[in-house]
RODRENTOR-117075 format. One record per atom (N, C-alpha, C, O): residue in one letter; chain; x, y, z. Coordinates in steps of 0.05 Angstrom, whole numbers. Layout:
BEGIN
A:A:X:Y:Z
...
end
This chain:
BEGIN
M:A:-50:-178:593
M:A:-44:-153:579
M:A:-70:-139:571
M:A:-89:-152:562
R:A:-71:-113:574
R:A:-94:-98:565
R:A:-88:-88:537
R:A:-67:-75:532
V:A:-105:-95:517
V:A:-99:-90:489
V:A:-120:-72:476
V:A:-144:-78:479
F:A:-111:-52:463
F:A:-128:-34:447
F:A:-130:-46:419
F:A:-110:-50:406
V:A:-155:-51:410
V:A:-160:-63:384
V:A:-177:-45:367
V:A:-199:-37:375
T:A:-166:-37:344
T:A:-183:-23:324
T:A:-196:-43:306
T:A:-186:-65:302
G:A:-219:-35:294
G:A:-233:-55:278
G:A:-244:-77:294
G:A:-247:-100:285
A:A:-251:-71:320
A:A:-257:-92:339
A:A:-283:-107:334
A:A:-287:-128:345
T:A:-300:-96:318
T:A:-325:-110:311
T:A:-325:-118:282
T:A:-346:-127:271
G:A:-302:-116:268
G:A:-300:-124:240
G:A:-297:-154:238
G:A:-296:-169:257
F:A:-295:-163:213
F:A:-293:-192:207
F:A:-268:-204:219
F:A:-270:-225:233
V:A:-245:-192:215
V:A:-221:-202:227
V:A:-218:-192:256
V:A:-212:-208:274
G:A:-223:-167:261
G:A:-220:-156:288
G:A:-238:-169:308
G:A:-230:-172:331
G:A:-262:-176:300
G:A:-280:-190:319
G:A:-269:-216:328
G:A:-271:-224:351
A:A:-256:-231:309
A:A:-244:-257:316
A:A:-220:-252:334
A:A:-214:-268:352
V:A:-205:-230:329
V:A:-182:-224:346
V:A:-190:-218:374
V:A:-178:-227:393
V:A:-212:-203:377
V:A:-222:-196:404
V:A:-229:-222:419
V:A:-222:-225:443
R:A:-243:-240:406
R:A:-250:-266:419
R:A:-226:-282:427
R:A:-224:-293:449
E:A:-206:-283:409
E:A:-181:-297:415
E:A:-167:-285:439
E:A:-157:-300:456
L:A:-165:-259:440
L:A:-151:-246:462
L:A:-166:-252:489
L:A:-153:-258:509
L:A:-192:-248:489
L:A:-207:-253:513
L:A:-205:-282:522
L:A:-202:-287:546
D:A:-207:-300:503
D:A:-206:-329:510
D:A:-178:-336:521
D:A:-175:-356:535
S:A:-158:-320:514
S:A:-130:-326:523
S:A:-123:-311:548
S:A:-100:-311:557
G:A:-142:-297:560
G:A:-137:-284:586
G:A:-129:-255:585
G:A:-123:-243:605
H:A:-129:-243:561
H:A:-123:-215:558
H:A:-148:-198:563
H:A:-170:-208:561
Q:A:-144:-173:569
Q:A:-166:-153:570
Q:A:-166:-138:544
Q:A:-145:-134:532
V:A:-189:-129:535
V:A:-191:-116:509
V:A:-206:-89:512
V:A:-227:-88:525
L:A:-194:-68:501
L:A:-207:-42:498
L:A:-212:-39:468
L:A:-193:-35:453
G:A:-236:-41:459
G:A:-242:-41:431
G:A:-253:-14:421
G:A:-270:-2:434
L:A:-243:-6:397
L:A:-253:19:385
L:A:-280:14:373
L:A:-284:-5:358
A:A:-299:32:379
A:A:-327:29:368
A:A:-336:56:358
A:A:-336:76:373
R:A:-345:57:333
R:A:-354:82:321
R:A:-383:88:327
R:A:-390:111:329
S:A:-400:67:328
S:A:-428:71:331
S:A:-439:58:356
S:A:-426:42:369
D:A:-464:65:362
D:A:-478:52:385
D:A:-481:22:381
D:A:-477:6:399
T:A:-487:14:356
T:A:-490:-14:350
T:A:-464:-29:354
T:A:-463:-51:366
S:A:-442:-18:345
S:A:-416:-30:348
S:A:-408:-32:378
S:A:-397:-51:387
A:A:-415:-10:393
A:A:-409:-10:421
A:A:-424:-32:436
A:A:-412:-45:453
D:A:-449:-35:429
D:A:-465:-56:442
D:A:-455:-84:435
D:A:-453:-101:453
Q:A:-448:-87:410
Q:A:-437:-113:401
Q:A:-411:-119:415
Q:A:-406:-142:423
L:A:-394:-99:418
L:A:-368:-103:431
L:A:-372:-109:461
L:A:-359:-127:472
A:A:-389:-94:474
A:A:-394:-98:503
A:A:-404:-126:509
A:A:-398:-138:529
A:A:-420:-137:490
A:A:-432:-163:494
A:A:-410:-185:494
A:A:-415:-207:505
T:A:-387:-180:483
T:A:-365:-199:483
T:A:-350:-200:510
T:A:-335:-218:516
G:A:-354:-179:526
G:A:-339:-176:551
G:A:-316:-157:549
G:A:-301:-153:568
A:A:-313:-144:525
A:A:-292:-124:522
A:A:-301:-97:531
A:A:-325:-92:533
E:A:-282:-80:537
E:A:-287:-52:543
E:A:-291:-36:517
E:A:-280:-44:497
V:A:-307:-15:518
V:A:-313:1:494
V:A:-299:27:495
V:A:-299:41:516
H:A:-286:35:473
H:A:-273:61:470
H:A:-285:74:446
H:A:-280:65:423
R:A:-300:95:449
R:A:-314:107:427
R:A:-295:124:410
R:A:-278:139:420
G:A:-298:122:384
G:A:-282:137:365
G:A:-281:124:338
G:A:-296:104:333
S:A:-265:134:320
S:A:-263:123:293
S:A:-234:125:284
S:A:-217:137:298
L:A:-228:113:261
L:A:-201:114:250
L:A:-192:142:243
L:A:-169:149:241
E:A:-212:160:238
E:A:-206:187:231
E:A:-203:205:255
E:A:-194:228:253
D:A:-210:195:279
D:A:-208:209:304
D:A:-181:203:317
D:A:-179:184:333
L:A:-160:218:309
L:A:-133:211:318
L:A:-130:214:348
L:A:-114:200:360
D:A:-144:233:360
D:A:-142:236:389
D:A:-153:212:403
D:A:-142:203:423
A:A:-175:200:392
A:A:-186:176:404
A:A:-166:153:402
A:A:-164:136:420
L:A:-153:151:379
L:A:-133:130:375
L:A:-110:133:395
L:A:-101:113:407
R:A:-101:157:398
R:A:-79:162:417
R:A:-87:155:445
R:A:-71:143:460
A:A:-111:163:453
A:A:-120:157:480
A:A:-123:127:485
A:A:-115:118:506
G:A:-133:113:465
G:A:-136:84:468
G:A:-109:70:471
G:A:-106:52:487
A:A:-90:78:454
A:A:-63:67:455
A:A:-49:73:482
A:A:-36:57:493
S:A:-53:98:491
S:A:-40:106:516
S:A:-50:91:540
S:A:-36:87:559
A:A:-75:82:538
A:A:-88:69:561
A:A:-82:39:563
A:A:-92:25:581
C:A:-67:28:543
C:A:-64:-1:542
C:A:-35:-9:541
C:A:-16:7:536
D:A:-31:-36:544
D:A:-4:-47:544
D:A:5:-55:516
D:A:29:-60:512
G:A:-13:-55:497
G:A:-6:-61:470
G:A:-30:-55:451
G:A:-52:-50:461
V:A:-25:-54:425
V:A:-45:-47:405
V:A:-45:-67:383
V:A:-24:-75:373
I:A:-69:-74:374
I:A:-73:-89:349
I:A:-90:-73:331
I:A:-113:-67:338
H:A:-80:-66:308
H:A:-94:-48:289
H:A:-104:-65:265
H:A:-89:-72:247
T:A:-130:-72:266
T:A:-142:-87:244
T:A:-162:-70:228
T:A:-172:-78:207
G:A:-168:-46:238
G:A:-188:-29:225
G:A:-179:-19:198
G:A:-156:-11:194
F:A:-198:-18:179
F:A:-193:-6:153
F:A:-220:-1:140
F:A:-238:-17:143
I:A:-222:22:127
I:A:-247:29:113
I:A:-247:17:85
I:A:-231:26:69
H:A:-264:-2:80
H:A:-263:-16:54
H:A:-283:-3:34
H:A:-303:-14:27
D:A:-276:22:26
D:A:-293:36:6
D:A:-277:37:-19
D:A:-261:56:-23
F:A:-281:18:-37
F:A:-265:17:-61
F:A:-273:38:-82
F:A:-259:41:-102
S:A:-294:53:-77
S:A:-301:75:-94
S:A:-283:99:-88
S:A:-281:118:-105
N:A:-271:100:-65
N:A:-253:121:-57
N:A:-229:110:-41
N:A:-224:118:-19
Y:A:-216:91:-54
Y:A:-196:75:-40
Y:A:-172:92:-31
Y:A:-161:87:-10
A:A:-164:111:-47
A:A:-141:128:-40
A:A:-146:142:-13
A:A:-128:144:3
A:A:-170:151:-9
A:A:-177:164:16
A:A:-176:145:39
A:A:-166:152:61
C:A:-184:120:35
C:A:-183:99:56
C:A:-154:93:63
C:A:-148:90:87
V:A:-137:92:43
V:A:-109:86:48
V:A:-96:109:64
V:A:-80:104:82
A:A:-103:134:57
A:A:-93:157:72
A:A:-102:157:101
A:A:-86:164:118
I:A:-126:150:106
I:A:-137:149:133
I:A:-122:127:149
I:A:-114:132:172
D:A:-117:105:136
D:A:-102:83:150
D:A:-74:92:157
D:A:-64:86:179
L:A:-61:105:138
L:A:-33:114:143
L:A:-32:134:166
L:A:-14:132:183
S:A:-51:152:167
S:A:-52:172:189
S:A:-57:158:216
S:A:-46:166:236
A:A:-74:137:215
A:A:-80:122:240
A:A:-54:108:250
A:A:-48:109:274
V:A:-40:96:232
V:A:-15:81:240
V:A:6:101:250
V:A:19:95:270
K:A:8:124:237
K:A:27:144:247
K:A:19:153:275
K:A:37:156:292
A:A:-6:158:281
A:A:-15:166:307
A:A:-9:145:328
A:A:0:151:350
L:A:-13:120:321
L:A:-8:98:340
L:A:22:95:345
L:A:30:91:368
T:A:38:96:325
T:A:67:93:329
T:A:78:116:345
T:A:96:112:362
E:A:69:140:340
E:A:78:164:355
E:A:71:161:385
E:A:86:168:403
T:A:47:151:390
T:A:38:147:418
T:A:54:127:432
T:A:60:130:456
L:A:62:105:419
L:A:76:83:432
L:A:106:87:432
L:A:121:71:444
S:A:116:108:418
S:A:144:112:415
S:A:159:112:442
S:A:150:126:461
G:A:180:97:444
G:A:197:96:468
G:A:186:79:491
G:A:198:78:512
S:A:164:65:486
S:A:151:50:507
S:A:158:20:507
S:A:153:6:527
D:A:169:10:484
D:A:173:-19:480
D:A:148:-35:482
D:A:149:-59:485
R:A:125:-22:478
R:A:100:-36:478
R:A:95:-47:450
R:A:104:-36:430
P:A:80:-69:447
P:A:75:-81:421
P:A:53:-66:405
P:A:33:-57:416
L:A:58:-64:379
L:A:39:-55:360
L:A:38:-75:337
L:A:59:-80:324
V:A:15:-87:332
V:A:12:-106:310
V:A:-8:-94:290
V:A:-31:-87:298
I:A:-1:-91:265
I:A:-20:-80:245
I:A:-25:-101:224
I:A:-8:-117:217
A:A:-49:-100:213
A:A:-57:-117:191
A:A:-48:-104:165
A:A:-50:-80:161
S:A:-36:-120:147
S:A:-29:-111:121
S:A:-39:-132:100
S:A:-55:-149:107
V:A:-31:-129:76
V:A:-42:-146:54
V:A:-20:-164:42
V:A:4:-157:42
M:A:-29:-186:31
M:A:-11:-207:21
M:A:4:-198:-4
M:A:26:-209:-9
S:A:-5:-179:-20
S:A:7:-172:-45
S:A:34:-159:-42
S:A:47:-153:-61
H:A:42:-154:-17
H:A:68:-142:-12
H:A:92:-161:-15
H:A:115:-153:-13
G:A:86:-187:-19
G:A:108:-206:-23
G:A:99:-234:-15
G:A:86:-237:6
P:A:106:-255:-30
P:A:98:-282:-23
P:A:112:-293:2
P:A:100:-311:15
S:A:136:-284:8
S:A:150:-294:32
S:A:153:-271:52
S:A:153:-248:46
E:A:156:-279:77
E:A:158:-260:99
E:A:182:-242:96
E:A:182:-219:105
D:A:203:-252:84
D:A:228:-237:81
D:A:230:-221:56
D:A:250:-207:51
D:A:210:-222:39
D:A:209:-206:14
D:A:207:-177:22
D:A:191:-169:39
V:A:223:-160:9
V:A:222:-131:12
V:A:207:-119:-12
V:A:219:-119:-34
P:A:183:-109:-8
P:A:168:-98:-31
P:A:183:-74:-43
P:A:195:-58:-29
D:A:181:-73:-70
D:A:192:-50:-84
D:A:169:-33:-95
D:A:157:-40:-115
P:A:162:-11:-82
P:A:139:5:-91
P:A:143:17:-119
P:A:124:25:-132
T:A:168:20:-128
T:A:172:31:-155
T:A:166:10:-176
T:A:158:16:-198
A:A:170:-16:-169
A:A:163:-37:-187
A:A:133:-45:-186
A:A:122:-54:-206
R:A:122:-40:-163
R:A:93:-46:-159
R:A:79:-22:-148
R:A:73:-20:-124
P:A:73:-2:-165
P:A:60:22:-156
P:A:32:18:-144
P:A:21:36:-132
D:A:20:-6:-149
D:A:-6:-11:-138
D:A:-5:-18:-108
D:A:-26:-20:-96
L:A:19:-20:-97
L:A:21:-27:-69
L:A:16:-2:-52
L:A:34:7:-38
D:A:-8:8:-53
D:A:-13:34:-40
D:A:-17:32:-10
D:A:-19:53:3
R:A:-19:8:1
R:A:-20:5:30
R:A:8:0:42
R:A:11:-3:66
L:A:28:-1:25
L:A:55:-6:34
L:A:65:16:53
L:A:79:9:73
P:A:59:42:49
P:A:70:62:68
P:A:62:57:97
P:A:78:63:115
A:A:38:47:102
A:A:29:41:130
A:A:47:19:142
A:A:55:20:165
E:A:52:-2:125
E:A:69:-23:135
E:A:97:-13:140
E:A:109:-20:161
V:A:108:3:122
V:A:135:14:126
V:A:136:31:151
V:A:156:30:166
T:A:116:48:155
T:A:115:65:178
T:A:115:49:204
T:A:129:56:223
A:A:99:28:205
A:A:98:12:229
A:A:125:-1:235
A:A:134:0:257
L:A:136:-14:214
L:A:162:-28:219
L:A:184:-8:226
L:A:202:-15:242
A:A:184:16:215
A:A:205:35:221
A:A:204:45:250
A:A:224:54:261
S:A:180:43:262
S:A:177:52:290
S:A:193:34:309
S:A:196:41:332
A:A:202:11:300
A:A:218:-7:317
A:A:244:8:326
A:A:254:3:348
A:A:254:26:309
A:A:278:41:315
A:A:272:63:336
A:A:291:74:348
R:A:246:68:342
R:A:239:88:361
R:A:227:75:386
R:A:213:89:401
G:A:233:50:391
G:A:224:38:416
G:A:196:27:415
G:A:182:27:436
V:A:186:19:392
V:A:160:6:390
V:A:164:-23:381
V:A:178:-27:362
R:A:153:-42:395
R:A:155:-70:387
R:A:135:-75:365
R:A:115:-89:369
A:A:140:-64:341
A:A:121:-65:319
A:A:125:-89:302
A:A:147:-98:296
S:A:102:-101:294
S:A:102:-123:275
S:A:79:-120:256
S:A:60:-106:261
V:A:80:-135:234
V:A:60:-134:213
V:A:50:-162:207
V:A:66:-180:203
V:A:24:-165:207
V:A:11:-191:198
V:A:-1:-186:171
V:A:-21:-172:168
R:A:11:-198:150
R:A:0:-196:123
R:A:-22:-217:120
R:A:-18:-241:126
L:A:-45:-208:110
L:A:-68:-225:106
L:A:-73:-232:77
L:A:-71:-214:60
P:A:-79:-257:71
P:A:-89:-265:45
P:A:-119:-262:45
P:A:-130:-245:59
Q:A:-133:-277:28
Q:A:-162:-278:29
Q:A:-170:-290:56
Q:A:-162:-313:62
V:A:-186:-276:72
V:A:-194:-286:98
V:A:-223:-296:95
V:A:-240:-281:86
H:A:-228:-320:104
H:A:-255:-332:100
H:A:-266:-342:127
H:A:-252:-343:147
G:A:-292:-349:126
G:A:-306:-358:150
G:A:-333:-346:151
G:A:-340:-329:135
E:A:-349:-355:170
E:A:-376:-345:173
E:A:-376:-315:180
E:A:-361:-307:197
G:A:-392:-300:166
G:A:-392:-271:169
G:A:-376:-257:148
G:A:-375:-232:148
D:A:-362:-271:130
D:A:-347:-259:109
D:A:-365:-243:91
D:A:-387:-252:84
H:A:-357:-219:85
H:A:-373:-201:68
H:A:-356:-187:47
H:A:-364:-167:36
A:A:-332:-199:41
A:A:-313:-185:23
A:A:-312:-198:-4
A:A:-332:-199:-18
F:A:-288:-207:-11
F:A:-283:-215:-39
F:A:-298:-239:-49
F:A:-311:-238:-69
V:A:-297:-261:-34
V:A:-311:-285:-43
V:A:-341:-281:-44
V:A:-354:-288:-64
P:A:-354:-269:-24
P:A:-382:-263:-27
P:A:-388:-244:-50
P:A:-409:-246:-62
G:A:-369:-226:-56
G:A:-373:-209:-79
G:A:-373:-225:-105
G:A:-390:-220:-123
V:A:-355:-244:-108
V:A:-355:-262:-131
V:A:-381:-278:-133
V:A:-392:-282:-155
I:A:-390:-287:-110
I:A:-415:-303:-110
I:A:-438:-285:-119
I:A:-455:-294:-135
G:A:-439:-261:-109
G:A:-461:-243:-117
G:A:-460:-237:-147
G:A:-481:-235:-159
I:A:-437:-234:-158
I:A:-434:-229:-187
I:A:-444:-253:-203
I:A:-458:-250:-223
A:A:-436:-277:-194
A:A:-445:-302:-207
A:A:-476:-304:-207
A:A:-488:-311:-227
R:A:-487:-298:-184
R:A:-516:-299:-182
R:A:-530:-279:-201
R:A:-549:-285:-214
A:A:-518:-254:-202
A:A:-530:-233:-218
A:A:-527:-239:-248
A:A:-544:-233:-264
K:A:-503:-250:-256
K:A:-497:-254:-284
K:A:-508:-281:-295
K:A:-510:-285:-319
G:A:-514:-299:-276
G:A:-524:-325:-285
G:A:-502:-344:-294
G:A:-508:-364:-308
V:A:-477:-338:-287
V:A:-455:-355:-295
V:A:-433:-351:-274
V:A:-428:-328:-265
S:A:-419:-372:-267
S:A:-396:-371:-249
S:A:-371:-369:-266
S:A:-362:-390:-276
A:A:-360:-346:-268
A:A:-338:-341:-286
A:A:-312:-339:-272
A:A:-310:-334:-248
Y:A:-290:-342:-287
Y:A:-263:-338:-277
Y:A:-247:-325:-300
Y:A:-254:-329:-323
P:A:-227:-309:-293
P:A:-212:-295:-314
P:A:-192:-313:-328
P:A:-178:-329:-315
G:A:-190:-311:-354
G:A:-170:-326:-369
G:A:-172:-355:-366
G:A:-194:-366:-367
D:A:-149:-369:-361
D:A:-150:-398:-357
D:A:-155:-405:-328
D:A:-156:-429:-321
G:A:-158:-385:-311
G:A:-165:-390:-283
G:A:-142:-402:-266
G:A:-147:-413:-245
T:A:-118:-400:-276
T:A:-95:-413:-261
T:A:-82:-393:-242
T:A:-65:-401:-225
N:A:-89:-367:-243
N:A:-79:-349:-222
N:A:-91:-357:-196
N:A:-113:-367:-194
R:A:-76:-353:-174
R:A:-83:-365:-148
R:A:-87:-345:-126
R:A:-76:-323:-127
W:A:-103:-353:-107
W:A:-107:-337:-83
W:A:-98:-353:-59
W:A:-106:-376:-55
A:A:-81:-341:-43
A:A:-75:-352:-16
A:A:-98:-346:2
A:A:-113:-327:-3
A:A:-102:-362:23
A:A:-126:-358:40
A:A:-120:-368:68
A:A:-101:-383:73
V:A:-137:-358:87
V:A:-135:-367:115
V:A:-163:-363:128
V:A:-177:-345:121
H:A:-169:-381:146
H:A:-194:-378:162
H:A:-190:-356:182
H:A:-168:-353:193
R:A:-210:-340:187
R:A:-206:-317:205
R:A:-198:-325:233
R:A:-184:-310:247
D:A:-207:-348:243
D:A:-200:-356:270
D:A:-170:-363:272
D:A:-157:-358:292
D:A:-159:-375:250
D:A:-130:-381:250
D:A:-115:-354:248
D:A:-94:-352:261
A:A:-125:-335:233
A:A:-112:-309:231
A:A:-111:-296:258
A:A:-92:-283:266
A:A:-133:-298:273
A:A:-135:-285:300
A:A:-114:-296:319
A:A:-103:-281:334
V:A:-109:-322:317
V:A:-88:-334:334
V:A:-61:-322:328
V:A:-46:-316:346
L:A:-56:-317:302
L:A:-30:-306:295
L:A:-27:-277:305
L:A:-5:-269:313
F:A:-48:-262:304
F:A:-47:-235:315
F:A:-40:-236:345
F:A:-24:-219:354
R:A:-51:-255:359
R:A:-45:-257:388
R:A:-16:-265:392
R:A:-2:-254:409
L:A:-6:-284:376
L:A:21:-293:378
L:A:41:-270:372
L:A:61:-267:385
A:A:34:-254:352
A:A:51:-230:346
A:A:51:-211:369
A:A:72:-200:376
L:A:28:-205:380
L:A:26:-187:403
L:A:44:-197:426
L:A:58:-181:439
E:A:42:-223:431
E:A:56:-234:455
E:A:86:-238:450
E:A:102:-235:468
N:A:94:-245:425
N:A:121:-255:421
N:A:137:-243:399
N:A:162:-246:399
A:A:125:-229:380
A:A:140:-221:356
A:A:161:-199:363
A:A:153:-179:375
P:A:186:-203:356
P:A:206:-182:360
P:A:199:-157:342
P:A:185:-159:323
A:A:210:-135:350
A:A:205:-110:335
A:A:215:-113:306
A:A:237:-124:302
G:A:199:-104:287
G:A:207:-105:259
G:A:200:-130:245
G:A:211:-135:223
T:A:183:-148:257
T:A:177:-174:245
T:A:154:-172:226
T:A:134:-158:231
V:A:156:-187:204
V:A:133:-191:185
V:A:124:-220:188
V:A:140:-238:186
L:A:98:-224:192
L:A:86:-250:194
L:A:66:-254:172
L:A:53:-235:163
H:A:63:-279:162
H:A:44:-285:141
H:A:23:-304:152
H:A:29:-326:161
A:A:-2:-295:151
A:A:-25:-312:160
A:A:-35:-328:136
A:A:-57:-323:127
V:A:-19:-347:127
V:A:-27:-363:103
V:A:-31:-392:111
V:A:-13:-404:122
D:A:-54:-403:103
D:A:-59:-431:105
D:A:-58:-443:77
D:A:-39:-457:71
D:A:-78:-438:61
D:A:-77:-446:33
D:A:-58:-427:18
D:A:-62:-403:17
E:A:-36:-438:7
E:A:-16:-421:-5
E:A:-24:-410:-32
E:A:-15:-389:-41
G:A:-42:-424:-47
G:A:-51:-414:-72
G:A:-72:-432:-85
G:A:-66:-453:-95
I:A:-97:-423:-84
I:A:-119:-438:-96
I:A:-125:-426:-123
I:A:-131:-402:-125
P:A:-124:-441:-145
P:A:-132:-430:-171
P:A:-160:-419:-170
P:A:-179:-432:-160
V:A:-164:-395:-181
V:A:-190:-383:-180
V:A:-211:-399:-196
V:A:-235:-397:-191
R:A:-202:-415:-215
R:A:-220:-432:-230
R:A:-234:-451:-211
R:A:-258:-457:-214
E:A:-219:-462:-191
E:A:-231:-480:-172
E:A:-251:-466:-154
E:A:-271:-478:-146
I:A:-246:-441:-147
I:A:-265:-426:-132
I:A:-291:-422:-148
I:A:-313:-426:-138
A:A:-288:-416:-174
A:A:-311:-412:-191
A:A:-327:-438:-195
A:A:-351:-438:-196
E:A:-313:-461:-195
E:A:-326:-487:-198
E:A:-343:-493:-174
E:A:-366:-503:-177
V:A:-333:-488:-150
V:A:-349:-492:-126
V:A:-373:-474:-126
V:A:-395:-483:-119
I:A:-370:-449:-133
I:A:-392:-430:-134
I:A:-413:-439:-154
I:A:-437:-439:-148
G:A:-404:-447:-178
G:A:-422:-457:-198
G:A:-438:-481:-189
G:A:-462:-483:-194
K:A:-425:-499:-175
K:A:-438:-523:-165
K:A:-459:-516:-145
K:A:-482:-526:-145
R:A:-452:-498:-126
R:A:-471:-491:-105
R:A:-495:-475:-116
R:A:-517:-478:-105
L:A:-491:-458:-136
L:A:-512:-442:-147
L:A:-526:-455:-171
L:A:-544:-444:-183
D:A:-516:-479:-179
D:A:-526:-493:-203
D:A:-524:-475:-227
D:A:-544:-471:-242
L:A:-501:-464:-231
L:A:-496:-446:-254
L:A:-473:-457:-271
L:A:-456:-471:-261
P:A:-473:-450:-297
P:A:-451:-458:-314
P:A:-425:-443:-305
P:A:-426:-421:-295
V:A:-403:-456:-310
V:A:-376:-445:-303
V:A:-362:-439:-329
V:A:-359:-457:-346
K:A:-352:-415:-333
K:A:-338:-409:-358
K:A:-316:-388:-353
K:A:-316:-374:-333
S:A:-298:-386:-373
S:A:-277:-367:-373
S:A:-287:-341:-386
S:A:-302:-341:-405
V:A:-276:-319:-376
V:A:-279:-293:-390
V:A:-251:-283:-395
V:A:-233:-287:-379
P:A:-246:-271:-418
P:A:-219:-261:-424
P:A:-209:-242:-403
P:A:-225:-226:-392
V:A:-184:-243:-397
V:A:-173:-226:-376
V:A:-178:-197:-381
V:A:-184:-181:-363
E:A:-177:-189:-407
E:A:-181:-161:-413
E:A:-210:-152:-409
E:A:-216:-128:-409
E:A:-228:-171:-405
E:A:-256:-165:-400
E:A:-264:-169:-370
E:A:-287:-167:-363
A:A:-244:-175:-354
A:A:-250:-181:-326
A:A:-262:-157:-312
A:A:-280:-160:-295
G:A:-252:-133:-318
G:A:-263:-109:-305
G:A:-292:-105:-312
G:A:-308:-98:-295
A:A:-299:-110:-337
A:A:-327:-107:-346
A:A:-345:-127:-333
A:A:-368:-121:-325
H:A:-335:-152:-330
H:A:-352:-173:-318
H:A:-353:-171:-288
H:A:-375:-174:-276
F:A:-330:-167:-275
F:A:-329:-169:-245
F:A:-329:-142:-232
F:A:-329:-140:-207
G:A:-329:-120:-247
G:A:-328:-93:-235
G:A:-302:-89:-220
G:A:-281:-97:-230
W:A:-303:-76:-197
W:A:-279:-70:-182
W:A:-264:-95:-173
W:A:-240:-94:-167
L:A:-279:-118:-172
L:A:-265:-143:-164
L:A:-248:-155:-187
L:A:-232:-173:-182
G:A:-251:-144:-211
G:A:-237:-156:-233
G:A:-207:-156:-230
G:A:-194:-176:-236
H:A:-196:-134:-219
H:A:-166:-133:-215
H:A:-157:-154:-196
H:A:-137:-168:-201
F:A:-172:-157:-173
F:A:-164:-177:-153
F:A:-168:-205:-163
F:A:-151:-223:-158
Y:A:-190:-210:-177
Y:A:-196:-237:-185
Y:A:-177:-246:-207
Y:A:-175:-270:-213
S:A:-164:-227:-220
S:A:-145:-234:-242
S:A:-116:-235:-232
S:A:-98:-243:-247
S:A:-112:-228:-207
S:A:-85:-226:-196
S:A:-76:-253:-184
S:A:-92:-269:-175
D:A:-50:-257:-185
D:A:-38:-281:-172
D:A:-28:-273:-144
D:A:-6:-262:-141
L:A:-45:-277:-125
L:A:-40:-268:-97
L:A:-33:-292:-80
L:A:-48:-301:-63
I:A:-9:-303:-84
I:A:0:-326:-70
I:A:17:-318:-46
I:A:25:-295:-44
G:A:22:-337:-28
G:A:39:-331:-5
G:A:46:-356:10
G:A:32:-377:8
T:A:67:-354:26
T:A:75:-376:43
T:A:76:-366:72
T:A:78:-342:77
S:A:76:-385:90
S:A:78:-379:119
S:A:99:-397:132
S:A:98:-401:156
T:A:118:-407:116
T:A:138:-425:126
T:A:154:-413:150
T:A:157:-426:170
L:A:163:-389:146
L:A:179:-376:167
L:A:162:-369:191
L:A:171:-372:214
T:A:138:-360:186
T:A:120:-354:209
T:A:114:-378:226
T:A:115:-376:250
R:A:109:-401:213
R:A:103:-425:228
R:A:128:-434:245
R:A:125:-442:268
K:A:151:-432:232
K:A:176:-440:246
K:A:182:-422:269
K:A:190:-431:290
R:A:179:-396:265
R:A:187:-376:285
R:A:168:-375:308
R:A:176:-370:331
F:A:142:-379:303
F:A:122:-374:324
F:A:104:-398:331
F:A:86:-396:348
G:A:110:-421:318
G:A:95:-445:325
G:A:66:-443:317
G:A:48:-456:329
W:A:60:-426:297
W:A:32:-423:288
W:A:25:-446:270
W:A:38:-451:249
T:A:3:-460:276
T:A:-7:-482:260
T:A:-37:-479:256
T:A:-52:-483:274
P:A:-45:-471:232
P:A:-73:-468:226
P:A:-88:-495:230
P:A:-78:-516:223
T:A:-112:-493:242
T:A:-128:-517:248
T:A:-155:-517:235
T:A:-169:-537:235
R:A:-163:-494:224
R:A:-190:-492:213
R:A:-190:-502:184
R:A:-169:-507:172
I:A:-214:-505:172
I:A:-216:-515:145
I:A:-207:-494:125
I:A:-206:-470:131
G:A:-199:-504:101
G:A:-190:-487:80
G:A:-213:-473:66
G:A:-237:-478:71
L:A:-206:-455:47
L:A:-226:-439:33
L:A:-246:-456:17
L:A:-270:-452:19
L:A:-237:-475:1
L:A:-255:-491:-16
L:A:-275:-507:1
L:A:-298:-509:-5
A:A:-265:-518:24
A:A:-283:-533:41
A:A:-303:-514:55
A:A:-326:-521:59
D:A:-293:-490:62
D:A:-311:-470:75
D:A:-333:-461:56
D:A:-355:-456:65
L:A:-327:-460:30
L:A:-347:-452:11
L:A:-370:-472:8
L:A:-390:-465:-5
D:A:-368:-495:21
D:A:-390:-514:20
D:A:-410:-509:42
D:A:-430:-523:45
H:A:-406:-487:58
H:A:-425:-480:78
H:A:-447:-461:67
H:A:-442:-445:50
D:A:-471:-465:78
D:A:-493:-449:68
D:A:-490:-419:73
D:A:-502:-403:58
Y:A:-475:-412:94
Y:A:-474:-383:100
Y:A:-461:-367:78
Y:A:-464:-342:77
Y:A:-447:-380:59
Y:A:-435:-365:37
Y:A:-456:-361:14
Y:A:-451:-345:-4
F:A:-478:-374:16
F:A:-497:-374:-6
F:A:-525:-364:1
F:A:-544:-370:-13
N:A:-527:-349:23
N:A:-553:-337:29
N:A:-555:-312:11
N:A:-537:-305:-3
E:A:-578:-299:13
E:A:-583:-277:-5
E:A:-567:-252:1
E:A:-567:-233:-15
Q:A:-552:-252:23
Q:A:-535:-229:29
Q:A:-507:-232:16
Q:A:-492:-213:15
S:A:-501:-257:5
S:A:-475:-261:-7
S:A:-472:-246:-33
S:A:-451:-247:-46
end
């Protein structure tokens, strides 16, 4: 299968590209810059120049392939609403292009939309679920002849991670203390990026239209345990900060680090035979690549 991949040089998307190529698929990857294009070409994938804001480029890439995996997202939390709007426009363009073709579209979503695959998020009860419209748009396209599915991601870890956990590590280093909010019993679900990549491939190959899959290995790690590993590695004291002060201490990460972002993958494993084989988050945190000066 020839597959168009957005976010093809990103943390998750790069692993997806490798998984697809290793499994015998061809990849056409979206690349915004010369650096990304060179990086993508070095993997053996074809390069398609454009960006998530270039809807014509997205349509052309989808039209040229047998299926699409959309992992791209602009992670600018200083202007998050704009990033969400760009993502929604991209998903709309992809679904419109694939309409009536019965070709697969797999999009990445987030774990906070529900702990189980069969949970139906209620945006009126959870107004913070601002990426929900993209998920709803993708799944609704099943009625228009798109084999659309959604892979919800928890905290994704592994070498090259530059998101939430490295952010917490950087704050601990800057503040001189490895902190956690409240009693630290709120939990994060997690998955290694290579295991997540396998699930994206399985969804592309096998997921029926309208399917939600959960890429969850660790169902819920207390954030206090994450802070303890960070404190041990950085030789820093570990302490609690009041939940109401989490924003002041952790900045934009405070909301996420205080949230209970748990999830299960029981149905996904049963339906698709997905079995994670990589190490869990706490074991991964024992690697030096999480504690270099870029973390």
